[in-house]
Steps between C-alpha positions, in 0.01 A plus 500: 500500500642834400442829674255601229297182556424584864179686559517732795157629595475875473314666784158615391299781660483298822878470531461122512749265336253217442147471367392336824627788710342752262164322541528513880598867491216592262247328726636662813502842334135458405425428867701806609312717250169373640618567856616849402156572353339393828746706705432810290125448545542463876715814520234693308234365737714599798535852359122531466437379857767737630328790323175415682685500833672831427176663392324385819788613719528844334124561491485431876767762563791258522830493322557337162767267638507287815869441562452243776290288263761538227769383742291189574479425127874553451573270793273227364669506159848513655422206727365294210751595230807637673663830412359508144154476658554846646564640154196320361279632782625855446425472129149369567438779750622761254275361230205493737532840666754694296832640617521656843 
């Protein structure tokens, strides 16, 4: 067998070196895309619920933001996901109530 006779798989869009691995990656990516769609929907739902809470708080004479509640949320995400959970919680809070 000469060097030109050997077929070395070229990575496709998945980065896989074999058809089997590419199939696994494609299937897993489809699942991730479906999960991302659900996550986006849940974040949008969270934003809508947060708007209801803010409106009720403001209309009753309260402040737009309840920092002790936000600290609870940050703590829950940090406890569940570690340090990156804090960043995720802060991003969700910013999306839900805007920058403070």
